[in-house]
C-alpha positions as CSV (number, residue, x, y, z in Angstrom):
1,X,145.3,-105.6,-206.8
2,X,141.5,-106.4,-205.3
3,X,139.3,-109.2,-205.1
4,X,136.2,-108.9,-207.1
5,X,134.5,-110.1,-204.0
6,X,133.3,-107.0,-202.2
7,X,133.6,-108.8,-198.8
8,X,137.6,-108.9,-199.3
9,X,137.6,-105.4,-200.6
10,X,136.4,-103.9,-197.6
11,X,139.5,-104.8,-195.6
12,X,143.1,-103.3,-196.6
13,X,144.3,-106.6,-195.3
14,X,143.1,-108.2,-198.5
15,X,144.0,-105.5,-200.6
16,X,147.3,-104.7,-201.2
17,X,148.2,-101.1,-202.1
18,X,146.2,-99.5,-199.3
19,X,148.7,-98.8,-196.8
20,X,149.7,-100.2,-193.8
21,X,146.8,-100.4,-191.0
22,X,147.9,-102.8,-188.6
23,X,150.6,-102.0,-186.1
24,X,153.7,-104.1,-186.0
25,X,154.2,-104.5,-189.7
26,X,158.1,-103.5,-190.4
27,X,159.3,-101.6,-193.1
28,X,161.5,-103.2,-195.8
29,X,163.1,-100.8,-197.9
30,X,160.6,-98.2,-199.0
31,X,157.3,-97.9,-197.3
32,X,154.9,-100.4,-199.5
33,X,151.4,-101.9,-199.2
34,X,150.8,-105.2,-196.8
35,X,153.6,-107.5,-196.9
36,X,155.2,-106.1,-200.1
37,X,157.4,-103.1,-200.9
38,X,158.2,-101.8,-204.2
39,X,159.1,-103.8,-207.6
40,X,161.8,-106.0,-207.0
41,X,162.0,-105.4,-203.1
42,X,161.6,-108.1,-200.3
43,X,157.9,-108.6,-198.5
44,X,157.6,-107.1,-195.5
45,X,157.6,-109.2,-192.3
46,X,154.6,-108.8,-189.9
47,X,156.0,-108.5,-186.1
48,X,152.9,-108.7,-184.2
49,X,148.8,-108.3,-184.0
50,X,146.7,-105.6,-182.4
51,X,146.5,-105.9,-178.7
52,X,144.5,-109.2,-177.8
53,X,144.6,-110.5,-181.4
54,X,147.1,-112.6,-183.3
55,X,147.8,-113.0,-186.9
56,X,145.2,-114.7,-189.3
57,X,146.5,-118.1,-190.6
58,X,145.0,-120.3,-193.1
59,X,144.1,-122.7,-190.4
60,X,141.8,-119.7,-188.7
61,X,140.2,-119.4,-192.4
62,X,139.4,-123.0,-192.9
63,X,137.9,-123.3,-189.6
64,X,135.8,-120.2,-189.7
65,X,134.6,-121.2,-193.4
66,X,133.6,-124.8,-192.2
67,X,131.5,-123.2,-189.4
68,X,129.6,-120.8,-191.8
69,X,129.0,-123.5,-194.4
70,X,128.0,-125.5,-191.4
71,X,125.2,-123.0,-190.5
72,X,124.2,-122.7,-194.3
73,X,123.8,-126.6,-194.2
74,X,121.9,-127.0,-191.1
75,X,119.6,-124.2,-191.9
76,X,118.9,-125.3,-195.5
77,X,117.9,-129.0,-194.0
78,X,115.5,-127.4,-191.4
79,X,113.7,-125.0,-194.3
80,X,113.6,-128.0,-196.6
81,X,111.9,-130.2,-193.7
82,X,110.1,-127.8,-191.4
83,X,108.7,-125.0,-193.8
84,X,104.9,-125.6,-193.9
85,X,103.7,-125.7,-197.5
86,X,101.5,-122.4,-197.4
87,X,104.5,-120.4,-196.0
88,X,107.0,-121.7,-198.8
89,X,107.1,-118.8,-200.8
90,X,107.0,-116.0,-198.0
91,X,109.7,-117.6,-196.0
92,X,111.8,-118.1,-199.1
93,X,111.8,-114.6,-200.0
94,X,112.3,-113.4,-196.5
95,X,115.3,-115.7,-196.6
96,X,116.4,-114.1,-199.7
97,X,116.0,-110.4,-198.8
98,X,117.6,-110.9,-195.4
99,X,120.5,-112.5,-196.9
100,X,120.7,-110.2,-199.2
101,X,120.6,-107.0,-196.9
102,X,122.9,-108.7,-194.3
103,X,125.7,-109.4,-197.1
104,X,125.1,-105.7,-198.1
105,X,126.1,-104.6,-194.5
106,X,128.8,-107.0,-194.1
107,X,130.2,-106.2,-197.5
108,X,130.5,-102.4,-196.7
109,X,131.5,-102.8,-193.3
110,X,135.3,-102.3,-192.2
111,X,135.0,-104.1,-188.9
112,X,133.4,-107.9,-189.4
113,X,131.0,-109.2,-187.2
114,X,131.3,-112.8,-186.3
115,X,127.6,-113.1,-185.1
116,X,126.2,-111.3,-188.2
117,X,128.1,-113.7,-190.4
118,X,126.3,-116.5,-188.7
119,X,122.9,-114.8,-189.2
120,X,123.7,-114.3,-193.0
121,X,124.5,-118.2,-193.3
122,X,121.4,-118.9,-191.7
123,X,119.4,-116.6,-193.9
124,X,121.4,-118.3,-197.1
125,X,120.5,-121.6,-195.8
126,X,116.7,-120.9,-195.6
127,X,116.9,-119.7,-199.3
128,X,119.0,-122.6,-200.4
129,X,116.9,-124.9,-198.7
130,X,113.6,-124.1,-200.0
131,X,114.9,-123.3,-203.5
132,X,116.9,-126.4,-203.8
133,X,113.7,-128.3,-202.4
134,X,111.9,-126.6,-205.5
135,X,114.4,-127.9,-207.8
136,X,114.7,-131.6,-206.7
137,X,110.7,-131.5,-207.1
138,X,110.9,-129.9,-210.6
139,X,113.3,-132.9,-211.6
140,X,111.7,-135.5,-209.3
141,X,114.6,-136.7,-207.7
142,X,116.2,-135.3,-204.5
143,X,119.7,-136.9,-205.1
144,X,120.3,-134.1,-207.3
145,X,121.2,-132.1,-204.3
146,X,123.9,-134.4,-203.4
147,X,125.3,-134.3,-206.8
148,X,125.3,-130.6,-206.8
149,X,127.1,-130.2,-203.2
150,X,129.7,-132.8,-204.6
151,X,130.1,-131.2,-207.8
152,X,130.8,-127.8,-205.9
153,X,133.1,-129.5,-203.5
154,X,135.1,-131.2,-206.5
155,X,135.2,-127.6,-208.2
156,X,136.3,-125.8,-205.4
157,X,138.9,-128.2,-204.5
158,X,140.4,-128.6,-208.2
159,X,140.0,-124.7,-208.6
160,X,142.4,-124.4,-205.4
161,X,144.9,-127.3,-206.7
162,X,145.2,-125.6,-209.8
163,X,145.8,-122.3,-208.2
164,X,148.4,-123.3,-206.0
165,X,150.2,-126.3,-207.8
166,X,150.3,-124.6,-211.3
167,X,151.1,-121.3,-209.3
168,X,148.4,-119.2,-211.1
169,X,149.7,-115.5,-211.1
170,X,146.6,-113.0,-210.4
171,X,147.5,-110.4,-212.4
172,X,145.7,-106.8,-212.4
173,X,144.3,-107.5,-215.7
174,X,143.0,-110.9,-214.8
175,X,141.5,-109.1,-211.8
176,X,139.9,-106.1,-213.7
177,X,138.5,-108.6,-216.5
178,X,136.6,-110.7,-213.7
179,X,135.5,-107.8,-211.8
180,X,133.9,-106.2,-215.0
181,X,132.4,-109.6,-215.9
182,X,130.8,-110.4,-212.6
183,X,129.4,-106.9,-212.1
184,X,128.1,-107.1,-216.0
185,X,126.6,-110.4,-214.9
186,X,125.1,-109.4,-212.0
187,X,123.6,-106.1,-213.4
188,X,121.8,-108.5,-216.1
189,X,120.4,-110.8,-213.6
190,X,119.4,-107.7,-211.6
191,X,117.6,-106.3,-214.6
192,X,115.9,-109.5,-215.5
193,X,114.4,-109.6,-211.8
194,X,113.1,-106.2,-212.0
195,X,111.8,-107.0,-215.4
196,X,110.2,-110.0,-214.3
197,X,108.3,-107.9,-211.7
198,X,106.4,-106.5,-214.8
199,X,105.8,-109.5,-216.3
200,X,109.0,-109.8,-218.5
201,X,110.3,-113.2,-219.1
202,X,113.8,-113.3,-220.7
203,X,114.3,-116.8,-219.5
204,X,117.9,-116.3,-218.1
205,X,116.6,-117.5,-214.5
206,X,114.5,-120.1,-216.0
207,X,115.3,-123.7,-216.8
208,X,115.6,-123.4,-220.4
209,X,118.4,-123.0,-222.8
210,X,118.9,-119.6,-221.7
211,X,118.9,-120.4,-218.2
212,X,121.5,-122.9,-219.2
213,X,123.7,-120.7,-220.6
214,X,123.4,-118.1,-217.6
215,X,123.7,-120.9,-215.2
216,X,126.9,-121.8,-217.0
217,X,128.4,-118.1,-217.0
218,X,127.6,-117.8,-213.4
219,X,129.3,-121.0,-212.4
220,X,132.4,-120.2,-214.7
221,X,132.6,-116.6,-212.9
222,X,132.3,-118.0,-209.7
223,X,135.5,-120.2,-210.0
224,X,137.2,-117.2,-211.3
225,X,136.2,-115.5,-208.2
226,X,137.5,-118.3,-206.3
227,X,141.1,-117.8,-207.6
228,X,140.9,-114.1,-206.7
229,X,139.7,-115.3,-203.3
230,X,142.4,-117.4,-202.7
231,X,145.0,-115.0,-203.6
232,X,143.3,-112.4,-201.4
233,X,143.6,-114.8,-198.7
234,X,147.1,-115.6,-199.0
235,X,148.0,-112.0,-199.1
236,X,145.8,-111.2,-195.8
237,X,147.9,-114.0,-194.2
238,X,151.6,-112.8,-195.5
239,X,150.4,-109.4,-193.9
240,X,149.6,-110.7,-190.9
241,X,146.0,-109.4,-190.8
242,X,144.4,-109.8,-187.3
243,X,142.8,-113.4,-186.6
244,X,139.3,-111.9,-186.8
245,X,139.7,-111.2,-190.2
246,X,139.3,-114.8,-191.0
247,X,135.8,-114.2,-190.5
248,X,135.6,-111.8,-193.5
249,X,137.6,-114.4,-195.2
250,X,134.9,-116.9,-194.3
251,X,132.1,-114.8,-195.5
252,X,133.7,-114.3,-198.7
253,X,134.1,-117.8,-199.5
254,X,130.9,-118.8,-198.5
255,X,129.4,-116.0,-200.7
256,X,131.0,-117.6,-203.4
257,X,130.6,-121.1,-202.7
258,X,126.9,-120.7,-202.1
259,X,126.9,-119.0,-205.9
260,X,128.9,-121.7,-207.2
261,X,126.6,-124.6,-205.6
262,X,123.5,-122.6,-206.9
263,X,124.6,-122.6,-210.5
264,X,125.8,-125.9,-210.6
265,X,122.5,-127.1,-209.2
266,X,120.7,-125.5,-212.0
267,X,123.0,-126.7,-214.8
268,X,122.4,-130.4,-213.3
269,X,118.4,-129.8,-213.3
270,X,118.4,-128.0,-216.6
271,X,120.3,-131.0,-218.2
272,X,118.3,-133.6,-216.7
273,X,115.0,-132.1,-217.1
274,X,112.0,-131.9,-215.3
275,X,109.7,-134.8,-214.3
């Protein structure tokens, strides 16, 4: 079972079924994936991290995610207040492109680089800061940003609470459906972007009814991805993944939370309407 988040997929610590990769995992019955034996077998207990490391904990993930999101917020605020008017578009595009390139590098890297995660967060913050300012100006109320942030926090919190207290089972079928839906959604967005370069406007990235529909779909998929990511992080903790892997989990959560925020912001803006 793998997360639809490509960041977490790159590490076997978050993808049971890929064999044991970290030394110290004690066998339990038959050899099995991280922390798990075959059907009906007790979980394997991680006995030690590689030299110079220790097993990752949920606290590690929370701290690293907080740091990453903090950089996003600071960079967004600086981009909002300090970007010269004549450089808004090039800096906006540069931030988006840099964030995309770094995200691809990190997503396909077997070893996570904390410094690169921070650079990604800064680039993503620049993109979000300028984009958020554009939407706030379109609506005519900067308070919509606070509303979108609060909506993101509440949605993520409720998703985590639902996952934990209702003991949601992330089945292979559920995972496959979310992965296919996410890839399909991303494909449509990519095709729409390419089409827009040639003057084609489908409206899915705009602020009309079609844009509202796709923003709602995007927010829904982000919630489902959060559920998968919470499950994968739990598996990584149970497996005794090295502490450094908390940066990978933080990056994956940041990608999903940024996606959730952006779609919720668009939903709020479209429902309110332009000035």
